[in-house]
C-alpha positions in Angstrom: 110.6 24.4 -98.8 111.3 21.0 -100.2 110.5 19.5 -103.6 107.5 17.5 -102.4 105.9 20.6 -100.8 106.4 22.6 -104.0 104.6 20.0 -106.0 101.8 19.7 -103.6 101.1 23.4 -103.7 101.0 23.3 -107.5 97.9 21.1 -107.2 98.6 18.5 -109.9 95.6 17.8 -112.1 94.6 14.6 -113.7 95.8 14.0 -117.3 93.5 12.9 -120.1 93.3 9.1 -120.2 90.9 8.5 -123.0 92.3 7.3 -126.4 90.7 7.7 -129.8 90.9 5.7 -132.9 93.7 6.9 -135.2 92.7 8.1 -138.6 94.2 7.0 -141.9 97.0 8.6 -143.8 96.8 10.4 -147.1 98.6 9.2 -150.2 101.2 11.4 -151.8 102.4 11.5 -155.3 105.9 10.4 -156.4 108.8 9.3 -154.3 111.9 11.4 -154.0 114.0 8.6 -152.4 115.1 5.5 -154.1 114.3 2.3 -152.1 115.9 -1.0 -153.2 113.9 -3.8 -151.7 111.6 -6.7 -152.6 108.9 -5.5 -150.3 106.2 -3.1 -151.4 106.6 0.7 -151.1 103.9 3.1 -149.9 103.9 6.9 -150.1 102.1 9.0 -147.5 101.9 12.7 -146.8 101.1 14.7 -143.6 101.2 18.3 -142.6 103.5 17.4 -139.7 105.4 14.3 -138.7 106.7 13.5 -135.2 109.4 10.9 -135.0 109.2 9.1 -131.6 106.4 8.9 -129.0 108.3 9.4 -125.7 108.3 12.6 -123.7 109.4 15.1 -126.3 107.5 13.5 -129.2 104.2 13.1 -127.3 104.3 16.8 -126.2 104.7 17.8 -129.8 101.9 15.5 -131.0 99.4 16.9 -128.4 100.3 20.6 -128.8 100.3 20.5 -132.7 97.0 18.6 -132.7 95.3 21.1 -130.3 96.5 23.8 -132.7 94.6 22.1 -135.5 97.6 20.4 -137.2 97.0 16.9 -138.6 100.0 15.0 -137.3 101.6 11.5 -137.8 103.6 10.0 -135.0 106.1 7.4 -136.2 107.1 4.9 -133.5 109.5 2.0 -134.0 108.1 0.0 -131.1 104.7 -1.7 -130.4 101.7 -0.7 -128.4 101.9 -2.2 -124.9 98.6 -1.1 -123.3 99.2 -2.3 -119.8 95.9 -3.0 -117.9 94.8 -4.0 -114.4 95.5 -7.7 -113.5 97.8 -8.2 -116.4 101.5 -9.1 -117.0 102.1 -6.9 -120.0 105.6 -6.2 -118.9 108.3 -8.9 -118.1 109.9 -9.7 -114.8 113.5 -8.6 -114.1 114.8 -11.8 -112.7 112.9 -13.9 -115.2 113.6 -12.2 -118.5 112.0 -13.2 -121.8 112.0 -11.9 -125.3 110.0 -8.8 -124.3 112.9 -7.2 -122.5 115.2 -6.4 -125.5 114.9 -4.6 -128.8 115.6 -7.2 -131.5 118.4 -9.0 -129.6 118.8 -12.6 -128.5 119.7 -11.8 -124.9 118.8 -9.3 -122.2 120.6 -5.9 -122.6 119.9 -4.6 -119.1 122.8 -4.4 -116.6 122.8 -7.1 -113.9 120.1 -9.1 -115.7 120.2 -12.9 -115.3 121.2 -14.6 -118.5 118.6 -15.8 -121.0 118.4 -16.5 -124.7 115.3 -16.0 -126.9 114.1 -15.2 -130.4 114.6 -11.5 -131.2 111.5 -9.3 -130.6 110.5 -5.7 -130.7 111.0 -5.5 -126.9 111.3 -2.6 -124.5 114.9 -1.7 -124.2 117.6 -1.1 -126.9 121.3 -1.0 -126.1 123.2 1.4 -128.2 126.8 0.3 -128.0 129.4 3.0 -128.2 133.1 3.4 -127.7 133.4 3.9 -123.9 129.7 4.1 -123.1 126.5 2.2 -123.9 123.0 3.8 -123.9 119.9 2.1 -122.7 116.8 3.6 -124.4 113.2 2.7 -124.6 111.2 1.3 -127.5 107.4 1.3 -127.7 104.5 3.6 -127.9 105.3 5.9 -124.9 109.1 5.6 -125.4 111.2 5.7 -122.3 108.2 6.5 -120.1 107.3 2.8 -120.3 110.4 1.5 -118.4 112.2 4.4 -116.8 112.7 4.9 -113.0 109.8 7.4 -113.1 111.6 9.9 -110.8 110.5 13.5 -111.3 113.1 16.0 -110.0 113.3 19.7 -110.7 116.8 21.2 -110.5 117.7 24.1 -108.3 118.2 27.5 -110.1 121.9 27.4 -109.4 122.5 24.0 -110.8 120.2 24.5 -113.8 122.0 27.6 -114.8 125.3 25.9 -114.5 124.5 23.3 -117.2 121.7 24.6 -119.4 122.0 27.1 -122.3 121.5 30.7 -121.1 118.7 31.1 -123.6 116.5 28.9 -121.4 115.3 31.0 -118.5 115.0 29.1 -115.3 112.5 31.4 -113.7 110.1 31.0 -116.7 110.6 27.2 -116.6 109.9 27.0 -112.9 106.9 29.3 -113.0 105.3 27.9 -116.2 106.6 24.8 -117.8 107.7 22.6 -115.0 104.2 22.9 -113.4 102.5 22.4 -116.8 104.6 19.2 -117.4 104.0 17.9 -113.9 100.3 18.2 -114.2 100.2 16.2 -117.5 102.7 13.6 -116.2 100.6 13.3 -113.0 103.6 13.4 -110.7 103.0 12.8 -106.9 105.2 11.6 -104.0 104.5 8.3 -102.3 101.7 8.6 -99.7 102.4 8.0 -96.0 100.4 4.7 -95.7 102.3 3.1 -98.6 105.7 4.3 -97.4 105.0 2.9 -93.9 104.1 -0.5 -95.3 106.5 -3.3 -94.5 107.3 -3.8 -98.2 108.8 -0.3 -98.3 111.2 -0.9 -95.4 114.3 -0.4 -97.7 112.9 3.0 -98.8 112.4 4.2 -95.3 115.9 3.0 -94.4 117.3 5.0 -97.3 115.6 8.2 -96.2 116.8 7.7 -92.6 120.4 7.2 -93.8 120.2 10.2 -96.0 119.3 12.3 -93.0 122.1 10.8 -90.9 124.6 11.6 -93.7 123.6 15.3 -93.6 122.0 15.1 -97.0 118.4 16.2 -97.9 116.0 13.2 -97.9 113.1 13.6 -100.2 110.1 11.6 -101.3 110.5 11.4 -105.1 107.5 12.4 -107.2 106.3 9.6 -109.5 103.7 9.3 -112.3 101.8 6.7 -110.4 98.3 5.7 -109.6 99.0 4.9 -105.9 95.5 3.4 -105.5 96.7 0.5 -107.6 99.7 0.0 -105.3 97.4 0.0 -102.4 95.3 -2.7 -104.0 98.5 -4.8 -104.6 99.5 -4.3 -100.9 96.0 -5.5 -99.9 96.3 -8.6 -102.1 93.6 -7.6 -104.5 96.0 -7.4 -107.5 99.2 -9.3 -108.3 102.1 -7.6 -106.5 104.1 -6.0 -109.3 105.0 -2.5 -107.9 104.6 -3.8 -104.3 107.3 -6.3 -105.0 109.6 -3.9 -106.9 109.3 -5.6 -110.3 109.2 -2.2 -112.1 112.4 -1.9 -114.2 110.8 -3.2 -117.5 107.5 -1.4 -117.0 104.8 -1.4 -114.3 102.0 -3.9 -114.6 98.4 -3.5 -113.4 98.3 -0.2 -115.3 99.8 1.6 -112.3 102.1 4.0 -114.2 100.9 7.1 -116.0 103.3 6.6 -119.0 102.9 9.2 -121.7 100.8 6.9 -123.9 98.1 7.3 -121.2 98.5 11.0 -120.8 99.9 13.1 -123.6 99.3 10.7 -126.4 95.9 9.7 -125.2 95.0 13.4 -125.2 96.5 13.9 -128.6 94.5 10.9 -130.1 91.4 12.3 -128.5 91.6 15.4 -130.8 91.0 13.2 -133.9 94.0 14.8 -135.6 96.8 12.4 -134.6 97.7 9.1 -136.1 100.2 6.9 -134.2 102.0 4.4 -136.4 103.7 1.7 -134.3 106.4 -0.6 -135.7 107.6 2.1 -138.1 111.3 2.4 -138.0 112.6 5.7 -139.4 115.8 4.9 -141.3 116.5 8.2 -143.0 115.5 11.9 -143.3 116.1 13.5 -146.7 115.3 16.7 -148.5 112.2 16.4 -150.6 110.9 18.0 -153.8 107.2 18.5 -153.6 107.4 18.8 -149.8 110.4 19.9 -147.7 111.3 16.5 -146.3 110.9 12.8 -146.9 111.2 10.2 -144.1 112.1 6.7 -145.2 110.6 4.1 -142.9 110.4 0.4 -142.6 107.2 -1.1 -141.3 108.1 -4.2 -139.4 106.4 -7.0 -137.5 107.3 -7.9 -133.9 110.0 -10.2 -135.1 111.8 -7.4 -137.0 110.8 -8.6 -140.5 110.3 -5.7 -142.9 106.8 -5.8 -144.3 106.7 -2.6 -146.2 108.8 0.5 -147.1 107.0 3.7 -146.3 108.0 7.2 -147.7 106.4 10.0 -145.7 106.4 13.4 -147.4 105.9 16.5 -145.2 106.9 20.1 -144.7 107.5 19.8 -141.0 109.4 17.1 -139.1 109.7 17.1 -135.3 112.4 14.8 -134.0 111.4 13.3 -130.6 113.1 9.9 -130.9 115.4 10.5 -127.9 119.0 11.7 -127.7 120.5 8.5 -129.2 118.1 8.1 -132.1 117.6 11.7 -132.9 121.4 12.1 -132.9 121.9 9.1 -135.1 119.4 10.3 -137.7 120.9 13.8 -137.9 124.5 12.6 -137.9 123.8 10.2 -140.7 121.9 12.8 -142.7 124.8 15.2 -142.4 127.4 12.5 -143.2 125.5 11.2 -146.3 124.5 14.7 -147.4 120.7 14.0 -147.5 120.3 17.1 -145.4 123.2 19.3 -146.7 122.7 22.4 -144.5 122.9 20.8 -141.0 125.1 22.6 -138.5 128.6 21.3 -137.9 127.9 20.5 -134.3 125.3 17.9 -135.0 126.1 14.9 -132.8 128.2 16.8 -130.3 127.8 18.0 -126.7 126.5 14.6 -125.7 126.6 13.4 -122.1 125.5 10.6 -119.7 124.0 12.8 -117.0 126.6 11.6 -114.6 124.9 8.3 -114.1 126.2 5.7 -111.6 124.7 2.5 -110.4 125.7 0.8 -107.1 124.8 -2.3 -105.1 124.7 -1.2 -101.5 125.3 -4.4 -99.6 126.2 -5.6 -96.1 123.5 -3.6 -94.4 123.3 -4.0 -90.7 119.5 -4.7 -90.8 117.3 -6.7 -93.2 116.3 -4.8 -96.4 113.7 -7.5 -97.2 113.1 -9.3 -100.5 110.6 -7.9 -102.9 111.3 -4.3 -102.0 108.3 -2.1 -102.8 108.6 0.3 -105.7 109.0 2.3 -107.8 111.8 4.6 -106.6 110.3 6.9 -104.0 113.2 7.7 -101.7 116.1 10.1 -102.7 119.0 12.1 -101.2 119.7 15.5 -102.7 123.3 16.2 -101.7 123.6 19.3 -103.8 125.7 21.5 -101.6 128.6 19.1 -100.8 132.1 20.4 -101.0 132.9 17.3 -103.1 130.4 18.4 -105.7 126.7 18.1 -106.1 125.2 14.6 -106.3 121.8 12.9 -106.1 121.3 9.3 -104.8 118.1 7.4 -104.9 117.0 3.9 -103.9 116.2 1.7 -106.9 113.9 -1.1 -105.5 114.7 -4.6 -106.7 112.6 -7.8 -106.6 115.2 -9.8 -104.7 113.7 -13.2 -104.1 115.5 -13.7 -100.7 116.9 -11.6 -97.9 120.1 -10.0 -99.2 120.8 -7.1 -96.8 121.2 -5.1 -100.0 119.6 -2.4 -102.1 120.4 -0.9 -105.5 121.2 2.8 -105.5 121.4 5.1 -108.5 123.6 8.2 -108.5 123.6 11.3 -110.7 126.3 14.0 -110.8 127.3 16.7 -113.3 129.8 15.5 -115.9 132.7 17.8 -116.8 133.0 16.9 -120.5 131.2 15.6 -123.5 131.2 12.8 -126.0 129.8 12.8 -129.6 128.2 10.7 -132.3 130.3 10.2 -135.4 129.5 9.0 -138.9 131.6 6.3 -140.5 131.1 6.5 -144.3 132.9 3.1 -145.0 130.2 1.2 -143.0 127.4 3.8 -143.3 127.1 3.7 -139.6 127.1 6.1 -136.6 129.0 5.6 -133.3 128.9 7.2 -129.9 132.4 8.1 -128.7 132.7 8.8 -125.0 136.1 9.8 -123.5 136.5 8.2 -120.1 137.6 11.5 -118.5 134.3 13.2 -119.4 132.6 12.4 -116.2 135.4 12.2 -113.7 133.8 15.1 -111.7 130.5 13.4 -111.4 132.2 10.2 -110.3 134.0 12.0 -107.5 130.8 13.7 -106.3 128.6 10.7 -106.4 131.2 8.4 -104.8 131.6 10.9 -102.0 127.9 11.1 -101.4 127.7 7.3 -101.3 130.6 7.1 -98.9 128.8 9.6 -96.5 125.7 7.4 -96.5 127.8 4.3 -95.9 129.6 5.9 -93.0 126.3 7.0 -91.5 124.1 3.9 -92.0 126.4 1.0 -92.7 127.0 -1.2 -95.7 129.3 -0.7 -98.6 128.5 0.8 -102.1 129.8 -1.5 -104.8 130.0 0.0 -108.3 127.5 -2.1 -110.5 128.4 -0.7 -113.9 132.1 0.1 -113.7 133.0 -2.7 -116.1 130.1 -2.0 -118.3 129.7 1.8 -118.5 126.2 2.7 -119.5 123.5 5.3 -119.0 119.7 5.5 -118.9 119.9 9.2 -119.3 121.4 10.1 -122.7 121.4 13.9 -123.3 122.6 16.0 -126.2 123.5 15.6 -129.9 121.3 18.4 -131.2 121.7 21.0 -128.5 120.3 24.5 -128.1 122.8 27.0 -129.4 125.2 25.1 -131.7 122.5 23.1 -133.5 119.0 24.5 -132.6 117.6 27.8 -131.6 116.1 28.2 -128.1 112.8 26.6 -129.2 114.1 23.5 -131.0 114.3 24.8 -134.6 117.3 23.3 -136.4 119.5 26.1 -137.8 119.2 26.6 -141.6 116.6 23.9 -142.0 113.1 25.4 -142.1 110.5 23.0 -140.8 112.9 20.7 -138.9 112.6 20.7 -135.2 114.0 18.8 -132.2 111.9 18.6 -129.0 113.6 15.8 -127.0 116.6 15.0 -124.8 119.0 15.8 -127.7 118.5 19.5 -127.0 120.2 19.3 -123.6 124.0 19.4 -123.4 124.8 16.3 -121.3 123.3 17.1 -117.9 120.0 18.0 -116.2 121.8 19.2 -113.1 121.8 16.3 -110.8 118.2 15.3 -111.7 116.6 12.5 -113.6 115.9 14.1 -117.0 112.2 13.2 -117.8 110.6 16.2 -116.1 113.1 18.7 -117.6 112.8 17.1 -121.0 109.0 17.4 -120.9 109.0 20.9 -119.6 111.5 22.0 -122.2 109.4 20.4 -124.9 106.3 22.3 -123.6 108.4 25.5 -123.8 109.4 24.8 -127.4 105.9 23.9 -128.5 104.4 26.9 -126.8 106.6 29.1 -129.0 106.3 27.0 -132.2 102.5 27.0 -132.0 102.4 30.8 -131.6 104.9 31.7 -134.3 105.2 28.8 -136.9 101.7 27.4 -137.5 100.2 28.9 -140.6 103.7 29.9 -141.9 106.2 27.2 -141.6 103.8 24.4 -140.5 
């Protein structure tokens, strides 16, 4: 039984799409944190505060709200609100200031050069020693601009990388299906895959078969009727032409702002505060914690300092930013009881990017997307690997396609705090993913031998990952349900919980399912006592 068949049998249901107006915050007395600035300072208080609005943060917001908890969601980025017939999101080959988080140039690998005024754009590059992280910014977090691929690991591979406290059978029976239903995952339909624009995807699946891999149609959080309308010429051809890396226009993607967060807002108990950058988490006095935030405009100018007082903090800012907040809090002593392994057990999910070029047949310009064709080469003697086609909006015939690879890294990096500069830095030893490199390169070589073309490494000189994992992992830092050890009321529900790998799979589905598992337990055991 393949992945697509399993998902079909689970009968994915539609997520909630309606959004409600956010309610105002409550004032709190007295600051416990000194803020030195010429801009005004405001104090707020909430029963629970979620930092970040991506997969883990949005799950927390919804489940807390449905349990009756008034919750504030702090998001550094802006609302994007993609709608039909719009160009909310920028084009890959024609980048503008929307592409980067407060930088003057594009941060995405292989991007054409451009220069612009800094803006609160979609992608932040976290530059580390040996590795850079590319992470999302905006209401919806990484779900706005990610590849969208939903993959569930096999039991064997899951157990090889995940903490033993997370039971695969329970995840497969309960939390993967629960997350899939909310994310609205479904594979590409036959009529779309058979369209001329998806020639490269069909070619990839055929070559995966010839290479003795396992070709699969990759589940996506897509409204395929929008793609059909594009292919008929009724809407501008964004997905149909593969311009999907910075977000999907025409409202075709079910990003979490349209699913989890929309449902959370519909409860009337959730406030989403965009353009609020959390700078620091400290111990409080009247309440357990204080979050020091800067409210900014879209140019990055600080308009207001905000101190949010709460007894419960849920960190869902993604591996990079959750890790940086915790590592700095430990280094400065603002949270004095953090575990010693904060920032450690970080990994890149074995990411690789290739340009497969020199194909014997046309791959066509404007390759239809998003990614819908994969090769699960999980039983190879060279090590397990996944390859998938990453459609690109090439503007002329190139006889090429981009391919992403995922393996299982053999080591870890870590975030470190530097007191002299009051900064954090990711340190990634180059030997940490040798095993994944061998496995993914071998899988690529098998496809090349079977179907032609050569796989050229596209990020060898600029090591980077779209899949940061770890920094606040289950076991050393958190209990099996995301509670940070020795810090009552402090939780982690995002990719920081996972020690470096989601077992040859894109991480979004696993992150969401794990967050659902955490919140299921937290709602049953902590509301009314801790929260």
